[in-house]
PyMOL Python script that loads the backbone (N, CA, C, O; Angstrom):
from pymol import cmd

cmd.read_pdbstr("""\
ATOM      1  N   UNK A   1     194.721 195.648 109.334  1.00  0.00           N
ATOM      2  CA  UNK A   1     195.141 194.548 108.515  1.00  0.00           C
ATOM      3  C   UNK A   1     194.208 194.458 107.314  1.00  0.00           C
ATOM      4  O   UNK A   1     192.992 194.385 107.489  1.00  0.00           O
ATOM      5  N   UNK A   2     194.745 194.461 106.109  1.00  0.00           N
ATOM      6  CA  UNK A   2     193.877 194.423 104.934  1.00  0.00           C
ATOM      7  C   UNK A   2     193.106 193.112 104.836  1.00  0.00           C
ATOM      8  O   UNK A   2     193.632 192.038 105.125  1.00  0.00           O
ATOM      9  N   UNK A   3     191.878 193.225 104.431  1.00  0.00           N
ATOM     10  CA  UNK A   3     191.054 192.039 104.222  1.00  0.00           C
ATOM     11  C   UNK A   3     190.747 191.865 102.740  1.00  0.00           C
ATOM     12  O   UNK A   3     189.723 191.293 102.367  1.00  0.00           O
ATOM     13  N   UNK A   4     191.638 192.361 101.913  1.00  0.00           N
ATOM     14  CA  UNK A   4     191.495 192.224 100.464  1.00  0.00           C
ATOM     15  C   UNK A   4     192.778 191.609  99.917  1.00  0.00           C
ATOM     16  O   UNK A   4     193.878 192.001 100.304  1.00  0.00           O
ATOM     17  N   UNK A   5     192.629 190.655  99.027  1.00  0.00           N
ATOM     18  CA  UNK A   5     193.792 190.016  98.421  1.00  0.00           C
ATOM     19  C   UNK A   5     194.329 190.911  97.309  1.00  0.00           C
ATOM     20  O   UNK A   5     193.567 191.601  96.632  1.00  0.00           O
ATOM     21  N   UNK A   6     195.628 190.893  97.129  1.00  0.00           N
ATOM     22  CA  UNK A   6     196.258 191.638  96.051  1.00  0.00           C
ATOM     23  C   UNK A   6     196.383 190.714  94.841  1.00  0.00           C
ATOM     24  O   UNK A   6     197.024 189.666  94.918  1.00  0.00           O
ATOM     25  N   UNK A   7     195.775 191.105  93.732  1.00  0.00           N
ATOM     26  CA  UNK A   7     195.788 190.294  92.512  1.00  0.00           C
ATOM     27  C   UNK A   7     196.514 191.057  91.407  1.00  0.00           C
ATOM     28  O   UNK A   7     196.971 192.182  91.614  1.00  0.00           O
ATOM     29  N   UNK A   8     196.614 190.442  90.244  1.00  0.00           N
ATOM     30  CA  UNK A   8     197.244 191.112  89.104  1.00  0.00           C
ATOM     31  C   UNK A   8     196.466 192.364  88.696  1.00  0.00           C
ATOM     32  O   UNK A   8     197.037 193.291  88.120  1.00  0.00           O
ATOM     33  N   UNK A   9     195.172 192.391  88.991  1.00  0.00           N
ATOM     34  CA  UNK A   9     194.312 193.525  88.632  1.00  0.00           C
ATOM     35  C   UNK A   9     194.081 194.500  89.787  1.00  0.00           C
ATOM     36  O   UNK A   9     193.196 195.352  89.709  1.00  0.00           O
ATOM     37  N   UNK A  10     194.859 194.382  90.843  1.00  0.00           N
ATOM     38  CA  UNK A  10     194.670 195.245  92.007  1.00  0.00           C
ATOM     39  C   UNK A  10     194.083 194.457  93.170  1.00  0.00           C
ATOM     40  O   UNK A  10     194.298 193.251  93.292  1.00  0.00           O
ATOM     41  N   UNK A  11     193.342 195.154  94.020  1.00  0.00           N
ATOM     42  CA  UNK A  11     192.776 194.502  95.187  1.00  0.00           C
ATOM     43  C   UNK A  11     191.468 193.798  94.846  1.00  0.00           C
ATOM     44  O   UNK A  11     190.684 194.277  94.027  1.00  0.00           O
ATOM     45  N   UNK A  12     191.246 192.651  95.491  1.00  0.00           N
ATOM     46  CA  UNK A  12     190.011 191.892  95.292  1.00  0.00           C
ATOM     47  C   UNK A  12     188.901 192.485  96.154  1.00  0.00           C
ATOM     48  O   UNK A  12     189.101 193.462  96.875  1.00  0.00           O
ATOM     49  N   UNK A  13     187.740 191.873  96.061  1.00  0.00           N
ATOM     50  CA  UNK A  13     186.659 192.256  96.973  1.00  0.00           C
ATOM     51  C   UNK A  13     187.057 191.854  98.382  1.00  0.00           C
ATOM     52  O   UNK A  13     187.926 191.002  98.568  1.00  0.00           O
ATOM     53  N   UNK A  14     186.434 192.454  99.360  1.00  0.00           N
ATOM     54  CA  UNK A  14     186.748 192.189 100.749  1.00  0.00           C
ATOM     55  C   UNK A  14     186.505 190.717 101.085  1.00  0.00           C
ATOM     56  O   UNK A  14     185.474 190.143 100.734  1.00  0.00           O
ATOM     57  N   UNK A  15     187.473 190.129 101.768  1.00  0.00           N
ATOM     58  CA  UNK A  15     187.379 188.734 102.172  1.00  0.00           C
ATOM     59  C   UNK A  15     186.680 188.678 103.528  1.00  0.00           C
ATOM     60  O   UNK A  15     187.095 189.351 104.472  1.00  0.00           O
ATOM     61  N   UNK A  16     185.642 187.893 103.621  1.00  0.00           N
ATOM     62  CA  UNK A  16     184.888 187.760 104.871  1.00  0.00           C
ATOM     63  C   UNK A  16     185.381 186.526 105.618  1.00  0.00           C
ATOM     64  O   UNK A  16     185.359 185.416 105.085  1.00  0.00           O
ATOM     65  N   UNK A  17     185.819 186.727 106.836  1.00  0.00           N
ATOM     66  CA  UNK A  17     186.252 185.611 107.681  1.00  0.00           C
ATOM     67  C   UNK A  17     185.662 185.792 109.065  1.00  0.00           C
ATOM     68  O   UNK A  17     185.269 186.895 109.446  1.00  0.00           O
ATOM     69  N   UNK A  18     185.604 184.712 109.808  1.00  0.00           N
ATOM     70  CA  UNK A  18     185.069 184.782 111.164  1.00  0.00           C
ATOM     71  C   UNK A  18     186.073 185.502 112.067  1.00  0.00           C
ATOM     72  O   UNK A  18     187.265 185.543 111.765  1.00  0.00           O
ATOM     73  N   UNK A  19     185.595 186.063 113.164  1.00  0.00           N
ATOM     74  CA  UNK A  19     186.515 186.723 114.097  1.00  0.00           C
ATOM     75  C   UNK A  19     187.604 185.786 114.614  1.00  0.00           C
ATOM     76  O   UNK A  19     188.732 186.219 114.848  1.00  0.00           O
ATOM     77  N   UNK A  20     187.278 184.517 114.792  1.00  0.00           N
ATOM     78  CA  UNK A  20     188.269 183.549 115.272  1.00  0.00           C
ATOM     79  C   UNK A  20     189.363 183.337 114.238  1.00  0.00           C
ATOM     80  O   UNK A  20     190.545 183.309 114.579  1.00  0.00           O
ATOM     81  N   UNK A  21     188.977 183.188 112.983  1.00  0.00           N
ATOM     82  CA  UNK A  21     189.960 183.006 111.908  1.00  0.00           C
ATOM     83  C   UNK A  21     190.846 184.243 111.802  1.00  0.00           C
ATOM     84  O   UNK A  21     192.062 184.127 111.650  1.00  0.00           O
ATOM     85  N   UNK A  22     190.247 185.413 111.881  1.00  0.00           N
ATOM     86  CA  UNK A  22     191.012 186.655 111.793  1.00  0.00           C
ATOM     87  C   UNK A  22     191.978 186.779 112.972  1.00  0.00           C
ATOM     88  O   UNK A  22     193.133 187.161 112.784  1.00  0.00           O
ATOM     89  N   UNK A  23     191.522 186.464 114.175  1.00  0.00           N
ATOM     90  CA  UNK A  23     192.388 186.540 115.360  1.00  0.00           C
ATOM     91  C   UNK A  23     193.574 185.585 115.226  1.00  0.00           C
ATOM     92  O   UNK A  23     194.701 185.939 115.573  1.00  0.00           O
ATOM     93  N   UNK A  24     193.321 184.385 114.729  1.00  0.00           N
ATOM     94  CA  UNK A  24     194.409 183.421 114.546  1.00  0.00           C
ATOM     95  C   UNK A  24     195.400 183.894 113.490  1.00  0.00           C
ATOM     96  O   UNK A  24     196.604 183.685 113.634  1.00  0.00           O
ATOM     97  N   UNK A  25     194.912 184.521 112.442  1.00  0.00           N
ATOM     98  CA  UNK A  25     195.794 185.039 111.396  1.00  0.00           C
ATOM     99  C   UNK A  25     196.659 186.182 111.934  1.00  0.00           C
ATOM    100  O   UNK A  25     197.848 186.260 111.624  1.00  0.00           O
ATOM    101  N   UNK A  26     196.075 187.052 112.728  1.00  0.00           N
ATOM    102  CA  UNK A  26     196.842 188.145 113.338  1.00  0.00           C
ATOM    103  C   UNK A  26     197.927 187.576 114.240  1.00  0.00           C
ATOM    104  O   UNK A  26     199.060 188.057 114.214  1.00  0.00           O
ATOM    105  N   UNK A  27     197.608 186.568 115.032  1.00  0.00           N
ATOM    106  CA  UNK A  27     198.613 185.937 115.904  1.00  0.00           C
ATOM    107  C   UNK A  27     199.738 185.321 115.078  1.00  0.00           C
ATOM    108  O   UNK A  27     200.910 185.436 115.437  1.00  0.00           O
ATOM    109  N   UNK A  28     199.383 184.664 113.968  1.00  0.00           N
ATOM    110  CA  UNK A  28     200.389 184.042 113.104  1.00  0.00           C
ATOM    111  C   UNK A  28     201.328 185.097 112.514  1.00  0.00           C
ATOM    112  O   UNK A  28     202.543 184.899 112.470  1.00  0.00           O
ATOM    113  N   UNK A  29     200.761 186.211 112.063  1.00  0.00           N
ATOM    114  CA  UNK A  29     201.571 187.280 111.482  1.00  0.00           C
ATOM    115  C   UNK A  29     202.465 187.925 112.543  1.00  0.00           C
ATOM    116  O   UNK A  29     203.633 188.213 112.281  1.00  0.00           O
ATOM    117  N   UNK A  30     201.922 188.148 113.730  1.00  0.00           N
ATOM    118  CA  UNK A  30     202.745 188.722 114.813  1.00  0.00           C
ATOM    119  C   UNK A  30     203.926 187.822 115.156  1.00  0.00           C
ATOM    120  O   UNK A  30     205.044 188.296 115.352  1.00  0.00           O
ATOM    121  N   UNK A  31     203.666 186.516 115.226  1.00  0.00           N
ATOM    122  CA  UNK A  31     204.744 185.580 115.547  1.00  0.00           C
ATOM    123  C   UNK A  31     205.802 185.578 114.444  1.00  0.00           C
ATOM    124  O   UNK A  31     206.999 185.588 114.733  1.00  0.00           O
ATOM    125  N   UNK A  32     205.366 185.563 113.183  1.00  0.00           N
ATOM    126  CA  UNK A  32     206.309 185.583 112.064  1.00  0.00           C
ATOM    127  C   UNK A  32     207.150 186.858 112.080  1.00  0.00           C
ATOM    128  O   UNK A  32     208.351 186.821 111.812  1.00  0.00           O
ATOM    129  N   UNK A  33     206.510 187.989 112.396  1.00  0.00           N
ATOM    130  CA  UNK A  33     207.244 189.255 112.466  1.00  0.00           C
ATOM    131  C   UNK A  33     208.275 189.212 113.589  1.00  0.00           C
ATOM    132  O   UNK A  33     209.409 189.654 113.401  1.00  0.00           O
ATOM    133  N   UNK A  34     207.903 188.690 114.745  1.00  0.00           N
ATOM    134  CA  UNK A  34     208.832 188.612 115.870  1.00  0.00           C
ATOM    135  C   UNK A  34     210.037 187.744 115.511  1.00  0.00           C
ATOM    136  O   UNK A  34     211.172 188.102 115.825  1.00  0.00           O
ATOM    137  N   UNK A  35     209.802 186.621 114.863  1.00  0.00           N
ATOM    138  CA  UNK A  35     210.895 185.729 114.466  1.00  0.00           C
ATOM    139  C   UNK A  35     211.832 186.443 113.491  1.00  0.00           C
ATOM    140  O   UNK A  35     213.049 186.416 113.671  1.00  0.00           O
ATOM    141  N   UNK A  36     211.277 187.074 112.470  1.00  0.00           N
ATOM    142  CA  UNK A  36     212.105 187.773 111.479  1.00  0.00           C
ATOM    143  C   UNK A  36     212.877 188.926 112.111  1.00  0.00           C
ATOM    144  O   UNK A  36     214.068 189.097 111.851  1.00  0.00           O
ATOM    145  N   UNK A  37     212.202 189.713 112.938  1.00  0.00           N
ATOM    146  CA  UNK A  37     212.862 190.857 113.582  1.00  0.00           C
ATOM    147  C   UNK A  37     213.969 190.386 114.525  1.00  0.00           C
ATOM    148  O   UNK A  37     215.051 190.972 114.559  1.00  0.00           O
ATOM    149  N   UNK A  38     213.699 189.336 115.285  1.00  0.00           N
ATOM    150  CA  UNK A  38     214.710 188.823 116.217  1.00  0.00           C
ATOM    151  C   UNK A  38     215.922 188.268 115.481  1.00  0.00           C
ATOM    152  O   UNK A  38     217.049 188.433 115.945  1.00  0.00           O
ATOM    153  N   UNK A  39     215.712 187.613 114.343  1.00  0.00           N
ATOM    154  CA  UNK A  39     216.843 187.117 113.549  1.00  0.00           C
ATOM    155  C   UNK A  39     217.686 188.282 113.049  1.00  0.00           C
ATOM    156  O   UNK A  39     218.915 188.222 113.099  1.00  0.00           O
ATOM    157  N   UNK A  40     217.048 189.332 112.573  1.00  0.00           N
ATOM    158  CA  UNK A  40     217.785 190.497 112.076  1.00  0.00           C
ATOM    159  C   UNK A  40     218.546 191.187 113.204  1.00  0.00           C
ATOM    160  O   UNK A  40     219.708 191.559 113.041  1.00  0.00           O
ATOM    161  N   UNK A  41     217.878 191.358 114.357  1.00  0.00           N
ATOM    162  CA  UNK A  41     218.565 191.997 115.482  1.00  0.00           C
ATOM    163  C   UNK A  41     219.758 191.178 115.936  1.00  0.00           C
ATOM    164  O   UNK A  41     220.781 191.739 116.328  1.00  0.00           O
ATOM    165  N   UNK A  42     219.640 189.852 115.888  1.00  0.00           N
ATOM    166  CA  UNK A  42     220.758 188.993 116.271  1.00  0.00           C
ATOM    167  C   UNK A  42     221.938 189.199 115.328  1.00  0.00           C
ATOM    168  O   UNK A  42     223.081 189.294 115.774  1.00  0.00           O
ATOM    169  N   UNK A  43     221.664 189.268 114.013  1.00  0.00           N
ATOM    170  CA  UNK A  43     222.754 189.475 113.058  1.00  0.00           C
ATOM    171  C   UNK A  43     223.404 190.847 113.213  1.00  0.00           C
ATOM    172  O   UNK A  43     224.571 191.029 112.865  1.00  0.00           O
ATOM    173  N   UNK A  44     222.642 191.818 113.740  1.00  0.00           N
ATOM    174  CA  UNK A  44     223.181 193.162 113.967  1.00  0.00           C
ATOM    175  C   UNK A  44     223.848 193.305 115.333  1.00  0.00           C
ATOM    176  O   UNK A  44     224.366 194.369 115.670  1.00  0.00           O
ATOM    177  N   UNK A  45     223.830 192.225 116.117  1.00  0.00           N
ATOM    178  CA  UNK A  45     224.460 192.260 117.434  1.00  0.00           C
ATOM    179  C   UNK A  45     223.626 192.960 118.491  1.00  0.00           C
ATOM    180  O   UNK A  45     224.161 193.401 119.508  1.00  0.00           O
ATOM    181  N   UNK A  46     222.337 193.067 118.268  1.00  0.00           N
ATOM    182  CA  UNK A  46     221.429 193.698 119.240  1.00  0.00           C
ATOM    183  C   UNK A  46     220.907 192.610 120.168  1.00  0.00           C
ATOM    184  O   UNK A  46     220.363 191.607 119.706  1.00  0.00           O
ATOM    185  N   UNK A  47     221.069 192.803 121.476  1.00  0.00           N
ATOM    186  CA  UNK A  47     220.701 191.775 122.447  1.00  0.00           C
ATOM    187  C   UNK A  47     219.209 191.720 122.765  1.00  0.00           C
ATOM    188  O   UNK A  47     218.721 190.681 123.208  1.00  0.00           O
ATOM    189  N   UNK A  48     218.475 192.805 122.551  1.00  0.00           N
ATOM    190  CA  UNK A  48     217.051 192.811 122.857  1.00  0.00           C
ATOM    191  C   UNK A  48     216.295 191.901 121.899  1.00  0.00           C
ATOM    192  O   UNK A  48     216.734 191.663 120.774  1.00  0.00           O
ATOM    193  N   UNK A  49     215.150 191.394 122.358  1.00  0.00           N
ATOM    194  CA  UNK A  49     214.322 190.533 121.526  1.00  0.00           C
ATOM    195  C   UNK A  49     212.865 190.953 121.634  1.00  0.00           C
ATOM    196  O   UNK A  49     212.431 191.492 122.652  1.00  0.00           O
ATOM    197  N   UNK A  50     212.122 190.698 120.569  1.00  0.00           N
ATOM    198  CA  UNK A  50     210.691 190.997 120.515  1.00  0.00           C
ATOM    199  C   UNK A  50     209.932 189.728 120.901  1.00  0.00           C
ATOM    200  O   UNK A  50     210.257 188.634 120.441  1.00  0.00           O
ATOM    201  N   UNK A  51     208.922 189.888 121.745  1.00  0.00           N
ATOM    202  CA  UNK A  51     208.045 188.773 122.101  1.00  0.00           C
ATOM    203  C   UNK A  51     206.646 189.146 121.648  1.00  0.00           C
ATOM    204  O   UNK A  51     206.079 190.128 122.127  1.00  0.00           O
ATOM    205  N   UNK A  52     206.089 188.380 120.738  1.00  0.00           N
ATOM    206  CA  UNK A  52     204.790 188.694 120.137  1.00  0.00           C
ATOM    207  C   UNK A  52     203.613 188.399 121.061  1.00  0.00           C
ATOM    208  O   UNK A  52     202.493 188.829 120.783  1.00  0.00           O
ATOM    209  N   UNK A  53     203.841 187.685 122.135  1.00  0.00           N
ATOM    210  CA  UNK A  53     202.744 187.290 123.019  1.00  0.00           C
ATOM    211  C   UNK A  53     202.289 188.457 123.895  1.00  0.00           C
ATOM    212  O   UNK A  53     203.041 189.397 124.150  1.00  0.00           O
ATOM    213  N   UNK A  54     201.051 188.370 124.344  1.00  0.00           N
ATOM    214  CA  UNK A  54     200.502 189.393 125.239  1.00  0.00           C
ATOM    215  C   UNK A  54     201.165 189.290 126.608  1.00  0.00           C
ATOM    216  O   UNK A  54     201.796 188.284 126.931  1.00  0.00           O
ATOM    217  N   UNK A  55     201.013 190.347 127.406  1.00  0.00           N
ATOM    218  CA  UNK A  55     201.528 190.292 128.778  1.00  0.00           C
ATOM    219  C   UNK A  55     200.917 189.123 129.534  1.00  0.00           C
ATOM    220  O   UNK A  55     201.616 188.419 130.263  1.00  0.00           O
ATOM    221  N   UNK A  56     199.624 188.913 129.365  1.00  0.00           N
ATOM    222  CA  UNK A  56     198.941 187.810 130.056  1.00  0.00           C
ATOM    223  C   UNK A  56     199.554 186.470 129.665  1.00  0.00           C
ATOM    224  O   UNK A  56     199.808 185.633 130.531  1.00  0.00           O
ATOM    225  N   UNK A  57     199.795 186.258 128.377  1.00  0.00           N
ATOM    226  CA  UNK A  57     200.370 185.000 127.905  1.00  0.00           C
ATOM    227  C   UNK A  57     201.793 184.797 128.422  1.00  0.00           C
ATOM    228  O   UNK A  57     202.249 183.665 128.576  1.00  0.00           O
ATOM    229  N   UNK A  58     202.494 185.909 128.690  1.00  0.00           N
ATOM    230  CA  UNK A  58     203.861 185.825 129.223  1.00  0.00           C
ATOM    231  C   UNK A  58     203.891 185.770 130.734  1.00  0.00           C
ATOM    232  O   UNK A  58     204.964 185.697 131.333  1.00  0.00           O
ATOM    233  N   UNK A  59     202.700 185.805 131.369  1.00  0.00           N
ATOM    234  CA  UNK A  59     202.642 185.732 132.823  1.00  0.00           C
ATOM    235  C   UNK A  59     202.974 187.047 133.510  1.00  0.00           C
ATOM    236  O   UNK A  59     203.361 187.055 134.678  1.00  0.00           O
ATOM    237  N   UNK A  60     202.829 188.157 132.798  1.00  0.00           N
ATOM    238  CA  UNK A  60     203.096 189.478 133.357  1.00  0.00           C
ATOM    239  C   UNK A  60     201.773 190.078 133.790  1.00  0.00           C
ATOM    240  O   UNK A  60     200.866 190.247 132.975  1.00  0.00           O
ATOM    241  N   UNK A  61     201.659 190.399 135.070  1.00  0.00           N
ATOM    242  CA  UNK A  61     200.413 190.908 135.623  1.00  0.00           C
ATOM    243  C   UNK A  61     200.455 192.433 135.674  1.00  0.00           C
ATOM    244  O   UNK A  61     200.838 193.017 136.688  1.00  0.00           O
ATOM    245  N   UNK A  62     200.057 193.077 134.570  1.00  0.00           N
ATOM    246  CA  UNK A  62     200.027 194.535 134.488  1.00  0.00           C
ATOM    247  C   UNK A  62     198.630 194.983 134.086  1.00  0.00           C
ATOM    248  O   UNK A  62     197.997 194.376 133.221  1.00  0.00           O
ATOM    249  N   UNK A  63     198.161 196.032 134.709  1.00  0.00           N
ATOM    250  CA  UNK A  63     196.896 196.640 134.325  1.00  0.00           C
ATOM    251  C   UNK A  63     197.160 197.624 133.187  1.00  0.00           C
ATOM    252  O   UNK A  63     198.185 198.305 133.193  1.00  0.00           O
ATOM    253  N   UNK A  64     196.261 197.711 132.216  1.00  0.00           N
ATOM    254  CA  UNK A  64     196.444 198.705 131.152  1.00  0.00           C
ATOM    255  C   UNK A  64     196.474 200.120 131.733  1.00  0.00           C
ATOM    256  O   UNK A  64     195.783 200.420 132.707  1.00  0.00           O
ATOM    257  N   UNK A  65     197.277 200.973 131.126  1.00  0.00           N
ATOM    258  CA  UNK A  65     197.359 202.351 131.587  1.00  0.00           C
ATOM    259  C   UNK A  65     196.293 203.189 130.911  1.00  0.00           C
ATOM    260  O   UNK A  65     195.737 202.800 129.884  1.00  0.00           O
ATOM    261  N   UNK A  66     196.014 204.339 131.494  1.00  0.00           N
ATOM    262  CA  UNK A  66     195.066 205.266 130.915  1.00  0.00           C
ATOM    263  C   UNK A  66     195.787 206.067 129.837  1.00  0.00           C
ATOM    264  O   UNK A  66     196.882 206.584 130.058  1.00  0.00           O
ATOM    265  N   UNK A  67     195.161 206.161 128.670  1.00  0.00           N
ATOM    266  CA  UNK A  67     195.775 206.890 127.562  1.00  0.00           C
ATOM    267  C   UNK A  67     195.793 208.378 127.889  1.00  0.00           C
ATOM    268  O   UNK A  67     194.800 208.958 128.328  1.00  0.00           O
ATOM    269  N   UNK A  68     196.956 208.971 127.658  1.00  0.00           N
ATOM    270  CA  UNK A  68     197.107 210.409 127.851  1.00  0.00           C
ATOM    271  C   UNK A  68     197.495 210.993 126.508  1.00  0.00           C
ATOM    272  O   UNK A  68     198.424 210.509 125.862  1.00  0.00           O
ATOM    273  N   UNK A  69     196.801 212.013 126.090  1.00  0.00           N
ATOM    274  CA  UNK A  69     197.177 212.639 124.831  1.00  0.00           C
ATOM    275  C   UNK A  69     195.975 212.950 123.969  1.00  0.00           C
ATOM    276  O   UNK A  69     194.830 212.663 124.316  1.00  0.00           O
ATOM    277  N   UNK A  70     196.275 213.538 122.851  1.00  0.00           N
ATOM    278  CA  UNK A  70     195.243 214.033 121.952  1.00  0.00           C
ATOM    279  C   UNK A  70     194.539 212.924 121.192  1.00  0.00           C
ATOM    280  O   UNK A  70     193.320 212.974 121.027  1.00  0.00           O
ATOM    281  N   UNK A  71     195.267 211.935 120.729  1.00  0.00           N
ATOM    282  CA  UNK A  71     194.684 210.904 119.890  1.00  0.00           C
ATOM    283  C   UNK A  71     194.546 209.658 120.674  1.00  0.00           C
ATOM    284  O   UNK A  71     194.070 208.650 120.151  1.00  0.00           O
TER     285      UNK A  71
END
""", "prot")
cmd.dss("prot")
cmd.show_as("cartoon", "prot")
cmd.util.cbc("prot")
cmd.orient("prot")
């Protein structure tokens, strides 16, 4: 996520924010994306929906899997 504002002259200097502020901003953006994507999928007749919340927040008890692959 970029931490520089886009101005008429290009990108600004890096914006310094606390980890809490940054985490809240990421959550806000994820929620906005889920809402926009779900509205578009609804207009396209797609029944699936995106939920921006974590598995824990949704009450899903899953352990993270081990990454397999090169990257």
